[in-house]
N, C-alpha and C positions, 0 to 999 in steps of 0.2 A: 421419615416416619410415615407409615401407611396404616390406616385403620379401616377395616371393612366391618360391615354390620354383623357382628357375631355376639352381641350382648345387648341385653335390655337395660340400658343405663344412659345417664346423661353425663357427658364429660364436663369438667369444670375448669379450674385454673391451672395452666401449665406455663412455666417459664424456664428458660435454660440459659446458662452462661451469664456472666456479669461483666460490667465495666464500672469503675469507680469514678466519682466526681459529682459536680453540681449539674443536675439535668433539668432544673426548672420544672420538676414534677414532684408534687407533695409526697406521693408514695415512694417513689424512687429515691428522693432526697433523704427521706427519713431512714431508708435502709442503707443509704450511702453507696448504692450501686444501681446500675441500670442493666436489665437483662438484654440479651441479644434478641430474644423472642418472648413475647408475653401474650398468651392466648387466654383471655378470661371470658369464656363464652357466657357464663352466668351473668356477668356484669354488663357486657357490651351487647349481648344478644345478636351477635354478628360473627362473621368469620375473620374480621380484621385483626391484625396484630396491633397491640396497643403501642408498641415501640415505633414501628415504621408507618403505622396508619394504613397499611396496604392489605389487600386481600391475598393472603399467602396460602390459604387452604383451598384445595380442589375438592368439591363436593358434588356427588351425583346420587340420585335415587330414581329408579325407573318407574315410579308410580306415585300416587298420592300417599297421604298418611295423615294421622291425627296427632294432636298434642294438646296439652293443657295450657291455656293462655293465662295472662296475668290476673284475670278475673276468676280463675278457677273453672272456666268452661272448656269443654271438649271442642276443639276447632279443627277444621281441615287445613292442611298446608296448601300453599299455592301450587298450582300445576301449570305447565306449559302445554298448550294444545298443539303447538307446532313440534315437529319431530326432532329438530336439532337446533340449538341456540346459535351455532356458528354458520349454519347453512341456510341462508335467507332465500325464501322462495322454493319453488319446485326445481328439480335438477335441470329440466329443459329450459328454465328461464334464467339460469345463471351462466355467466361467462366462465366461471370456475372458482377455485379456492386458491388462496395465496397465503404464505406465512408472513404475518405483519403484526406489529404491536397493536393490541386491542385497547379499548378504553380503560382497562384496568392496568395498563402498562406491561402486560404479558405478551410475549411473542407466541401467537397461536394461529390456527387457521381462521381466516376471515373470507367472506364471500366478496367477489368483485364482478363488476359489469363494465364492459367497454361501451362507452356511451354511443359511439357510432354504430354499434351493433344492436343495442337494446332500446334506443329511444322510441318514443311513441310515433307511429306512422311509418316505421321501416317497412318498405315494400307494400305499403297500403294496409299493414296489419297493426293492431294494437298490442304492444308487448307488455302484457300484464304480469307483474311479478307477484305471485300469490303465495301467501304463507298461512298455514292453519290446518283445518280439518274439513273434509267434505260432508261430514254428518255429525249427528248427535246434538244439534242445537235445540235446546228446549225452550227457546225464547228468552234466555237470560241475556243480560247486558254483556257485551263482549268488547274488550279493548286490545288493540294490537300496538306494539311499540318496537322500535329498532334503533340502533346506533348507526349513523351514516357519516361518511366523510368523502372528500374527493382527493385525487392525487395532487391537484393544484387548482386554484380558482374556484368557481362556483357553478352550480347547475340547479335547476328547479325540478322538483319531483312532486307528483300528485299522490296523495295517500288517502285511503278510506278504510272503513271497517264494515264488512258485510254490506258493501255498496251504500253505506250511510256516512254522512258528515264528510264529504269530499273536501279536501283542502290542498293548497299548493304551498310547499315549503322550500326554502333555499338551503342547499347543502354546501358547506364550505370545506376547507382543507383541515378543519379541526373536528374531532368526534363530537357529535351532538345526538341527543336522543329525541326522536319524533314519535308521536303517538296519535291514534285516532280511536274513537269509541262510538258505539251505537247509542250511548246514553242520550236520551232526549229525542232520538230518531223514531220514526214510525215504522211499523212492519219489521220489528226486530226478529220475529220468529222465522228466520230463513232456514233452509235446510243445510246451510254451511256455516262455518265459523272462520272467516278469513280476514286477514289484513292484506290489503292490496297496495302496490306501488307501480307507478308509471313514470319512467324517466323521460324528461323533455330534452330535445336536441337543441340546447341553448349554447351555440358555439361562442357567443359573446362572452360567456363566463370563463372560458379558457380551460375548463375541465375536460379530461379525456377518459377518466376512469372514476367510478364510484365504488367505495368499499362499504360493506355492511357486516354487522356483528350484533349478537345479543337479541335476535328476533324472539319476541314473546307474544303469544296470543293467549289471553286469559279471560276468565269470567270476572265481571265487575266493571265499574266505570272509571277506574284509575289505573294507570300504568305503574306497576309496583317495582320496587328494587329491594335487594339486588337482583340482577338477572338470574333466572333459573337456568343453570348450565346443564341442560338435559341432552341426552342423545337418543331418546325414544319419545314417541307421542305420550303425553301425560306425565312426563318426568316432573318430580316434585322438588320443592324448595327445602332448605334446611329447616329443622323444627327445633325451636328453642322453648323448652317446656318448663312447667312450674309444678310445685307441690299443689295438689288439688284442694287442699284445705288451708294450709298456712300461706299459700301463694308465693312462697319463696322460689326465686329463680333457680332452676337446676341446670341450666346450660344447654348444650347441644345434645339432642337425643339421637343416639346411634343404636340401631336395631338390626338384627338379622332378618332375613326373609321369613315371612310367616303368612299363613292363609287362615281365613275364617271359614270353617266348614259349614256353619249354620247358614242356610240360604236366605232366611228372612230374619235379620238380626234385630229389627225394630218393630216389625209388623207381627205381633203375637196373635192377631185375629186371623191370620192366613191359615188355610187348611193344612199346611205343612205342620203346624202346631196343633196337637190333639188335646182337647180339653177333657180332663178326667175329674169329675166332681168339682169342677171349677168353671168360671166364665172369665172372659177377657173383654174389657171395654177399651176401645182405642182412643188415644190422644186426649187423655184426661187432665194431665198436668205438665208442668214445665220439666223437660228432660235435662240431663247434665250438659247438653250442648246449647241450652237456652231457648230451644224451640218447644212448642206445645205438642210433643210427640210421644210422651211417656204413657204407657198403658196401665190399666188397673187390673190386677189379678185378684179375683174374689172367690171364696169357697161357696158351694151350695150347702144345703142342710143335711145331706146324707152323712151317715156315720161311715167314714171311709178315708182313704188317702185323697188329698186334694192337691192337684198339680196340673201343669201343662207339660206335654212331652213331645218329642220329635223322634221319629224312627227312621234310620237310614238302612239301606240294604246291607251295607257292609262297611266296617272300618277295620284297618289292619292291626297287627300285633305291635302296638306302640303305646307309649304313655301319652295321655291327652290332658290338656288343661281347659276347663270349662269356666267361663266367667260371665257375669251379668251385673248391671247396675240395678240396685234395689233401694227402695225408700219405704220406711214403715208407714202404714196407714192405721188400720185397726189391729194389726198384728205386726210385731217386730221380729218374728221368728220364722226364718226361711231356710230352705235347703237346696243343695245341688246334688244330682245323681247322674252317673253314667253307668249303663249296663250293657252287657254283651250276651250273645247266644240266643237272641230272639225272645228272651224272657227278662222281666224286670228283676228277677231274683239273682241273676249272674252279675253282681254289682262290682265294678272296679273303682267307683268313686261314690262316697256317701258322706257329705259334710253338712252340718247345721251351723247357722249363723244367728247369733242373738244381737240384733242391731243396737238396741238401747244400751246394753251393757258391753257392747263391742267384744263379744266372745266368739271364738271359733271352736266347734266341737267336731272333730273328725273321727268317723267310725272306720271308713275305708279311704285310704289316700290322705292327702293333706290339704289345708285350706288357708287362705289369707283374707283379710278384710281391710280395705283402704278407704279412709274417710274423704268425702268430697263435700263441697258446699251445699247449703240448702237441704240438709238432711239425707243426702245421697251417700251410698257406699258402693264401691265396686268389690264384689265378692268373687273369689276364685277358688277353684278346686282342682288339684292335680291327681290323676288316677294312679293306681299302682301299676307296675309293669304287667303286661299281658302278652301271651304267646299265641293267641288265636285270631283268625280272621272270621268275623261272624256278623250276623244281623245285630245292629246296635241301636242305642238311643240315649237320650239325655233328657232330664226333666228339671223343672223348677217347682219346688214344693212349698206349701204353706203349712205352718204349725199353729196350734191353738194359741199358745202364749209362750213366753220365755221360760216358764216354770214347767212346761209339759213337753218332754222330748218325744212323746208318742205321736207318730205321724197319722194314726187313725183316730179320728174324733168326729163328733157331730158338729157340723158347721154352724156357726152362729154369727155370721157377718164379718168374719176375718178377711182382711184384704191387705195388699201391699202394691206399691207401684214398681214397674219393671221397665227396663230399656237396655238395649245394646248387648244382646247375647252373643257370645263368641266361643267357638270350640276350635282349639289349635292342637296340632301334633307337636307338642312341646312340653317341657317340664316346668314352664312358668307362663304367665300371661304377658303378652306384649300389648302395645298400645291398641286401642280399639280400631277394628277394621269393619266399617259398615257394609252390609250386603242388602240386596233388594231383589232376590230371585235366583241367585247362584253363588257358589263359592267365589271369594275374592282374595287375591294374593297381593300383599304389600312387598315390594322389592326391598333389598337390603340398602342401608345407608352406607355409602362408600366415601371415605374421606382420605386425603393424602396431603403430605407436604414433603417436598423433595428438594434435593440439590442445595443451592445457595440460600433457599428460603429457611433452612433449618440450621441454626447455630452459627450463622455468619453475621458479624456485627455490621450494621448499617447506620450511617449518620444522617 
């Protein structure tokens, strides 16, 4: 079975084939049968098969991504700063790759080093095996980790992270995971984000070769699991998402590739957003991600339309979905609009949302309203099909109250909180994609299970 990110959904419980008998498992014994394969992503929040307890699913995503955690907050999935989980270090610091059983029990490519070739001090040079990225460090805490083993015997290896917290570890002929972090170290704001290794020439240990797999360089002070099996810089971990209001686990989130066209999804005070008979105050209240980054959109006293809008030079002849997180303050009546042709009259989307009564009123296009915790809603609007390429824009509007559908009114203190705007060339909204200056693309979620992992009974 192969699944690529072609849908905005979470997969739940899948089981195939059965064997009868007493299996010392309450659920299986009650059913009188044991499946060959039991993938309950919603319950386990992992890729492990409940029967074999093994990781049988291969998962990759070439970017970050967001999901809803068990508290109902929008969170970022873990990402690996290093380019490839199986290729430890830069290419010129590796002896090569070899097919070998990795720590998960799967035969895959792993990195190897011939100790006589790569030990510290060879020909008077320090052979630094460096994994990570040369730039982009904002001063965050960085942690590097890797699985290591020898062919036989032992050898000592020095590891550090961003030249901080140097330590010496002993590698044996069994897979072990080693890590180093900048946590507690001074001068964290280096220009690089690296996990470094130096192999010592300890002939007394008897080892001649070291193997490495699962290199991971990440933000934060803890080496996390499972290993992000990425093949590009910034590859992301699987996302196990939840209902944003009931908090029910929804399992593994699998989505197609999508891009957020809005260049400033959270900074509504930026000049890209034009205020029209309205003002925006930044960072007024707690946003759906738990940070104090939600803005306040408020009307002025003019008798007019009250909104903020963004104008792009051109968008093509497609359907688009516009979404934003909103929370009522002194008004609970908001609207979304997309227009084309250089004028706000050529409307391809016009939808109003009554938050208190949880109603959606669509004039052009369609809309949805999803309830989140703490009074937040994610509202979405999908435009009608359009055949032109033209100057275009989108807006977030305020209305007087839920009883008045007229968008033109004399402002009298009406306001609402906003966060996380997103415009996608899509017929539905996908998970939130943050931006801070340019369009951002989230790669597709790719999952697969092949060969003997599917439908073959294992004891």
